[in-house]
N, C-alpha and C positions, 0 to 999 in steps of 0.2 A: 401920586404920589408923589408928595411935593417936597421939596428937595428936605426942609426939616424931619422930615419922617426917615430915610434913608439916612442923615445922617443916623440919628437914632439908630435903628435897625442898625448898623455898624457899628454902635459902640454896642448894643448888643452882646449879639456876634464876639466881637474881640473878646470883653467880658464873657465869652462862654465861654472857651476857647481860651483862656486867661489862667480860669477859678477850674478850683478842682470836682467838679461832680459830686454830690452830697449822697448819699446812700439813700430813698427815703422808702426803705420798709416798711409798712405799717407791723403793728404785732400781729403775734400771730397767737389766734385763741386755741386753736385746735393746734394738734396737727395738720401735716399731710397725710392723711390715707387716705389709701386705693380700698377705689368696694370692693367691699370681700368678693368671695372663687365665681359662685353661683354668681351673680352680678356682672360679674364681667365673664361669663361666656353664656349666658343674655344675649348682650347684652351685642354681643361677637353674633352670636344668631342669626340679631334683628336686622343686623347687615351685612347680613348675609349671606338673606331674604333679598335685603333692598338692591344690593346689588347683583346677586342672577336673575332678578326682575327684567335688568340694561342690558343685558346679552342677547344681542338676535339670538336664536340657537334653530336654526338651520329643516329643512321642511324633509317629507321621511323620504321623499323622490331624490335627493341631494346630498340624501343621509347616504342610502344606498345606492346611487351612483358609486359616493367618492365611500363607501365604503366594498365596490366593487372593485374601483382603482389601484384599492390600495393591497386587493388579495393576489390581483395579476400581475401588481411588481414583485412584491414577495414571493407568487411564484420565477416570476424569470429569472431575479436574483440568485437560487433558488436555484434552479434549471442551470446559470450560466457559473456559477460554485460543483456542483456538480460535475457541471464538463471537466473546469475551470484543473478539480483534483481527480480525476484522471489523469485527465495529462496528465499531470504533477508527480500520478503515481506509476504510471509505467514509464516517463525517466525519469524517476529514482529508481525499481528495478531493474532498465536494463545499463545504466550501470553500476549497479550491485549486483549485475547477470557479468557481468563488463570486466570485472574489477574481487571483484569478490571471490569466498575460498569456494 
């Protein structure tokens, strides 16, 4: 870039900073309207279908394996809660019989 072009570019950028920006909005012949509810719902479902095609779905064997893991974890947590509930009940019954009427 030549020296003259640099100076011209600097002048233009300095001029742009000092002058207030003009708003160049085109005249609106029509109001900006939203599409109808039917079109919006249709667009939603088309986009939904498009996104679901991009999903990496697990295989049947993988789904069964993970489901079994979830069920086993739920059973183990249930047993642990049941044990702690029994211990807490026994402690509360002992305290009530010791200090109660």
